[in-house]
N, C-alpha and C positions, 0 to 999 in steps of 0.2 A: 338588802341594800336599796336605798331609794333610787328610783329610776332617774336618769339625768333630765334636767329641764331643757326643753327645746322651745324657743320662742322665735320661730322663723316667719311668723305672719302676725300682723297687728290685729287686734280685735275689730270686729265689724260694727260700725255705728249706723243705725238706721233711724232717721227722724221723720215722723209723719208730717211735721210742719216745716221742716227744713231750716229751723232756727236754732241758735245756740241755746244751750240748756241753762236755766236759772240755777243759781248756786244752792238754793234751798229745797230742791226737789227731793222727794223721798225715793230711796232705792228699794225695789221689790224684785222678787224672783218670778219670772213668767215662763211659760212654755213657748218654745220656738221650734215648731216641727217636732222632731224626735229628741231635741236637746232642750236644755234650760238656758235662759238668758237673763240679763239684768235690765230692768226698765226704770228709767228716770224721766218722769213726765212723758213727753211724746217720743223720747229717744230710747231705743232698744239697743243694748250692747250685747251682741252675739259673740260667744266664745271669748270672754274676758281673759282667758289664759292662752290666747293664741292657738297654735296648732296642738298644744298639749290637751288631750281629751280628759275631761272630768265627768264623773258620773252624777254629781249632785252639786248644786250651788246653794250657798246660804249667805245672807247679809249678817255679818257679826255685829256691826254697829256703825254709826255715823258720827262724825266729830267735826267741829268747826275750828280751823287753824288758819290764822293770818288771812282772813277774808275768803278762804276756800272751804269747801265742804268735802271731807274725806269719807268715803264709804269703804269699809274693810270687808272684803269678799273672801269666803272660804270655798275651795273646790275640793270635793272628795275624789281622789285619784286612784282608787283601787287599794288592795290590801298591802301592796309594797310601799305605798305613799298615801296614808290616810287623809292627809290634808295639805293643800297648797294655798297660798294667800296672795291677794293682789289688792291694790287700793285704787278706786276710781276717784279722780279729783275733778270736782266741778267748781266753776267760778262764774259769777254773773257775766253775761255777754260772751262767754266762751263755750266751745264744745267740750264735752267731758274727755278727760285723758285717763288712760289706764297705765299704772306702773308695771314694770316687769314683775313676774311672779317671784315670790320669795318664801322662805321658810325652811324648816328642817324636816318636814313631813309629820311633825307632831301635831296632834289635834288639840293640844293643851295650850293654845295661845292665850296670852293675857294682854289685851290692849289697854293703853292708859293715855289720858290726856292730862298733862300737868304743866302748869305755868306756860301754856302756849306751845308745848312740845308734844307731838303724838308719837308714841312708841308701841311696839309689840314685842313682848318677851315670850320665849318658849324654850322647852328643854332642847338640848343639842341633838337628841335622837328620839325616835318614837318610844324607846324604852326608858327615857329619862335622861339624866345627866345634867351638867351645869347649864345655866341659862345662856341663850344667845339672844341678843336684843337688836331690834331693827328700829331705826328712827326715821321720821319723814323730814326731808329737807330738799328744797329745790326740785320738787317734782319726782323724787325718788325715795325708795325705802333703802336706807343704808344699814349694812350689817355692822354691829359692834360685837365682836366675838366674846366668848365667855372669859377670855383672859382679861378683858377690861371691865366686865360686869360683875363677875363673881370670883374669878380665880386669881388674877395677878394684880388687878388695879382697882378700879372704882367699884364699890358695892352700893346698890341702891338705885333709885330712879335716876336716869342719866342727867336730867336737867337740874336735879337738886342733890347730887351725890354727896353723901355725908361721911364716907370712909375712904381712905386711901391706904392700900396695903403697904406696910413698910418694906424697904428693900431687903432687910435681913430675913424676911420670911419667904423670899423668892430666890431661886438659884439663878445664875447668870443666863442660862439657856432660856428660862421662862421670861426673864426680863427682855432679852433680845427678841424673842418670838413675839411678845406683845407689842413692842415698839416697831418691829418690822411690819406687823399687820396694820398698826395705826398709820405709819408713814406711807404705806402702800395705798391706803384708802384716803389719805389726806387730799382734799380737793385741790386741783391745779390752781384754781383761782385764789386760794389762800397763800400761795407760795411767793407772790410778788406784790409789792405795794401798788403797782399799777393796776393789776387785775382786781385787787381788793377794793378799789374805788367803786367797782360795779357790784359789789356784794352787799346784800342786806341781810343782817342776822335777825332771826326771829326772837321773840321773847323767850328767855331761858336758854337759847341755843349758844350764846356767847359764854354764859356761865358754865355750861356743860363742857364746851371746848377748852376754855382756859383751865378748868379744874382737871380735866384729863391731862393736859399738857403739864401742869404743875406736879401732878402725881408722878408721871413718868420721868420728869426731869430730876426727881429726887432719887431715882435709881442710878447706880453706877453706869449701867448700860445706856442711860439716856441723858446723863448730865451734860454731854456735849451736843448730841444729835438733836434733842428736843428743843433747847433754846434756839439753835440755828433754824429749826423748822418754824419756830414761833416768831422770830425776829420781824418779818414783814408785817405781821399783824400788829405788833406793839410799836412799830414805826409808822403805821398808817395814820394819817391825819384824820381820816374818817372814823376809825375804830379804836384808836389808841386809848382815849380817855375811858371809853366804855369797857375795854378789855381790862384795864387796871381796876375799874370800879367793880367788875365782876369778881375779880380775885378778892377785893376788899369785902364784898358781900358774903363770901364764904367765911372769912375771918370773923365776921359778926354773927354768923349763923349759929344759934344755940344747939342745933342738931348736928353740926359738924364736929368730928372728933378732933382731939388735940393734934394728932399727927397731920391731918389734912390742913388744919389751920397753920401749922408750922411750915408745911411744904408750900402753901400758897404765899405765905410771907416771904419765904426764901426765893421763890420763883419771881415774885413781884420785884424784889430787889435786883435780881439778876437781869430782868428784862428792862428795868429802868436804867441800869448801867449800860446795857447794849443799845437802848434807844438813844441815850445821851451821846453815844459815840458818833452818831450821824444825825443830821437835822430831820425833823418830822416831815414826812412826805404826804 
């Protein structure tokens, strides 16, 4: 059983020059007394996993996303949890930030940067199992459980998902569980047109979001709940046109299967009807 993650203290950042880190600095592992740390230029990040002790640090890779540089760090945490992960985010003119640790303890993580979206997929347990995917947005790594990546919903890279599992292949409990998880993690800022005015979607992020919504709205368990959740987005003056364009891009995608194209067309029609009931905000 993986030991629980405890993040009670922030990582310690030590800068020799006292200046903010440039976004293009290379991340390297260095010794810091009896422990290892991550060095970015003149800045040393001690204990990137907070109070959770790790035996060994490694830089898995570095990726450029929306003007930021993301450094994926792996920490070996003992036999009961072979690997934990965190992302160090650097931007020009700002001090580096470290995300909360994430992962399933599996060492078989597969990072990917595609169409401006950074994600990390890994088996649900150290012994294998369906994939769990984490994607970077708004300074955090967000979990997208296997129900949406391989089991119940979308299959394929989140930003360019090409398959939506039909409702007849899922029982009611699986549908409800997937939608419950999605709704629970749905950002609060997306739930009102007023707060959506302050949201900026990255390249590919809006397509991933609208595709997930369209897929789940095609299930009986989601035909009412999902459109209600999506209504503020499709009424938002700032994002309305881009959201509908994202659905249309799926319909033109030669890699998208027939069911996914059908559900995005149906969902688009439903959201145009809902948006027409009230003026665009």
